[in-house]
Each structure stands twice: as structure tokens, then as C-alpha cells.
Backbone as JSON, one array per atom type, in Angstrom:
{
  "sequence": "MLDLQWTGDTVAGARVYAAAAYALAFSSLLAANGLGLLCSLGLRETYCRPLDTDGPTQGTGVRD",
  "N": [[-15.31, 4.46, 0.62], [-16.77, 5.94, -1.14], [-19.39, 5.34, -0.41], [-19.68, 6.67, 2.0], [-20.08, 9.26, 1.22], [-22.43, 9.21, -0.17], [-25.54, 10.47, -1.13], [-27.98, 9.32, -1.31], [-29.26, 9.37, -3.71], [-30.5, 7.87, -6.68], [-30.36, 6.56, -10.0], [-32.17, 4.87, -12.25], [-31.89, 2.66, -10.6], [-29.2, 2.62, -10.0], [-26.6, 3.85, -7.96], [-25.93, 7.31, -7.48], [-23.27, 9.5, -7.35], [-21.64, 12.44, -6.13], [-19.23, 14.57, -7.78], [-17.25, 15.37, -6.04], [-17.2, 13.28, -4.23], [-16.06, 11.21, -5.69], [-13.54, 12.32, -6.04], [-12.6, 12.38, -3.41], [-12.52, 9.62, -2.84], [-10.62, 8.78, -4.72], [-8.41, 10.26, -3.89], [-7.89, 9.03, -1.47], [-6.89, 6.61, -2.33], [-4.52, 7.45, -3.51], [-3.22, 8.43, -1.24], [-2.9, 6.06, 0.25], [-1.21, 4.7, -1.47], [1.05, 6.37, -1.38], [1.71, 6.08, 1.32], [2.39, 3.37, 1.36], [4.65, 3.46, -0.27], [6.38, 5.02, 1.33], [6.64, 3.27, 3.5], [7.93, 1.15, 2.24], [10.43, 2.21, 1.84], [11.68, 1.88, 4.23], [12.47, -0.73, 4.31], [14.96, -3.3, 4.25], [17.41, -4.44, 2.03], [18.43, -7.74, 1.56], [19.94, -9.11, -0.21], [19.64, -11.81, -0.86], [20.76, -13.11, 1.28], [20.79, -14.87, 4.37], [19.11, -13.59, 7.26], [19.94, -14.3, 9.76], [22.8, -13.95, 11.45], [24.24, -15.18, 13.36], [24.96, -17.81, 13.09], [27.27, -20.26, 11.67], [29.26, -19.14, 8.97], [31.23, -19.97, 7.37], [32.34, -21.43, 4.44], [29.91, -21.25, 3.19], [29.72, -19.33, 1.31], [28.91, -16.83, 1.98], [29.66, -13.54, 2.53], [30.95, -11.42, 5.06]],
  "CA": [[-15.24, 5.9, 0.72], [-17.88, 6.53, -1.89], [-20.64, 5.18, 0.34], [-19.74, 7.69, 3.04], [-20.5, 10.51, 0.6], [-23.65, 8.99, -0.95], [-26.68, 11.26, -0.65], [-29.19, 8.53, -1.43], [-29.8, 9.51, -5.06], [-30.32, 6.75, -7.61], [-30.9, 6.71, -11.35], [-32.41, 3.53, -12.81], [-31.41, 1.67, -9.64], [-27.76, 2.76, -9.76], [-26.28, 4.97, -7.07], [-25.33, 8.49, -8.1], [-22.37, 10.18, -6.42], [-21.13, 13.75, -6.56], [-17.85, 14.55, -8.25], [-16.37, 15.49, -4.86], [-17.09, 11.95, -3.62], [-15.06, 10.49, -6.46], [-12.24, 12.93, -5.75], [-12.2, 11.9, -2.08], [-12.17, 8.2, -2.94], [-9.36, 8.67, -5.46], [-7.31, 10.79, -3.07], [-7.54, 8.03, -0.46], [-6.03, 5.64, -3.0], [-3.2, 8.08, -3.65], [-2.62, 8.48, 0.09], [-2.48, 4.7, 0.59], [-0.06, 4.41, -2.31], [2.17, 7.11, -0.81], [2.08, 5.44, 2.59], [3.09, 2.14, 1.01], [5.98, 3.83, -0.75], [7.19, 5.4, 2.49], [6.95, 2.06, 4.28], [8.9, 0.33, 1.51], [11.76, 2.81, 1.98], [12.25, 1.4, 5.47], [12.88, -2.12, 4.19], [16.38, -3.48, 4.01], [17.72, -5.47, 1.06], [19.32, -8.76, 2.13], [20.71, -9.69, -1.31], [19.47, -13.27, -0.76], [21.52, -13.65, 2.41], [19.94, -15.07, 5.55], [19.21, -12.53, 8.25], [20.58, -14.84, 10.95], [24.25, -13.86, 11.3], [24.88, -15.84, 14.5], [25.42, -19.15, 12.72], [28.53, -20.33, 10.93], [29.18, -18.71, 7.57], [32.39, -20.47, 6.65], [32.02, -22.45, 3.46], [28.59, -21.04, 2.59], [29.82, -18.31, 0.28], [28.38, -15.57, 2.48], [30.72, -12.65, 3.02], [30.54, -10.47, 6.11]],
  "C": [[-16.39, 6.56, -0.03], [-19.18, 6.45, -1.1], [-20.76, 6.2, 1.47], [-20.28, 9.01, 2.5], [-21.81, 10.39, -0.18], [-24.81, 9.74, -0.33], [-27.99, 10.5, -0.74], [-29.84, 8.61, -2.8], [-29.51, 8.27, -5.89], [-30.93, 7.13, -8.95], [-30.97, 5.31, -11.94], [-31.82, 2.45, -11.91], [-29.93, 1.75, -9.32], [-27.52, 3.99, -8.88], [-25.59, 6.09, -7.83], [-24.52, 9.22, -7.03], [-21.96, 11.52, -7.0], [-19.68, 13.61, -7.0], [-16.87, 14.65, -7.08], [-16.2, 14.14, -4.17], [-16.06, 11.1, -4.36], [-13.66, 11.03, -6.18], [-11.72, 12.46, -4.39], [-11.76, 10.44, -2.13], [-10.84, 8.02, -3.66], [-8.19, 9.19, -4.64], [-6.94, 9.82, -1.96], [-6.67, 6.93, -1.05], [-4.61, 6.19, -3.16], [-2.48, 8.14, -2.3], [-2.12, 7.1, 0.52], [-1.25, 4.29, -0.22], [1.19, 5.11, -1.77], [2.65, 6.51, 0.49], [2.83, 4.13, 2.34], [4.5, 2.41, 0.5], [6.89, 4.22, 0.4], [7.57, 4.19, 3.34], [8.0, 1.2, 3.57], [10.31, 0.91, 1.6], [12.45, 2.36, 3.26], [12.7, -0.05, 5.43], [14.36, -2.2, 3.86], [16.57, -4.63, 3.02], [18.71, -6.44, 1.67], [20.21, -9.39, 1.07], [20.77, -11.21, -1.19], [20.32, -13.9, 0.33], [20.56, -13.85, 3.57], [20.15, -13.94, 6.55], [19.91, -12.99, 9.52], [22.09, -14.83, 10.74], [24.98, -14.53, 12.45], [25.46, -17.19, 14.14], [26.72, -19.11, 11.96], [28.31, -19.92, 9.48], [30.34, -19.24, 6.75], [31.95, -21.56, 5.69], [30.66, -22.27, 2.81], [28.61, -20.0, 1.49], [29.27, -16.97, 0.71], [29.51, -14.75, 3.04], [30.17, -11.7, 4.04], [31.12, -9.11, 5.83]]
}
């Protein structure tokens, strides 16, 4: 994201970016973090139980 905002300026061989470029790069990290949080809310907890409920469960200690 920083490279998209780079104007070509360098100081002693190091690239120089504007403050707005850093803000854009940081906001993209926050957006990705928020998206990950929203995606994690759609996950279902299995409590260590197998997802396959078609098989026999008698004697395995799994309650339905």
C-alpha cells in the first residue's frame, strides 16, 4: 500500500513517504482486521465433537 503512494522521493537511498500514505497503509490493516473479526463470528464452535452426525454415536460419549 505504501508503494502505491510513493512519489519517488528518496533520502540517502531510503524511500520517503507522505504521512497520508502511512495512514492509508495502517487503515488497510485495520480494515483487514475488522474483516477477519466479522468472518470469525460466522464460525461455529464444535466443542471437540466431530461434525459428521450421520455415524453411530452410541458409546462414544457424544450427546445429541
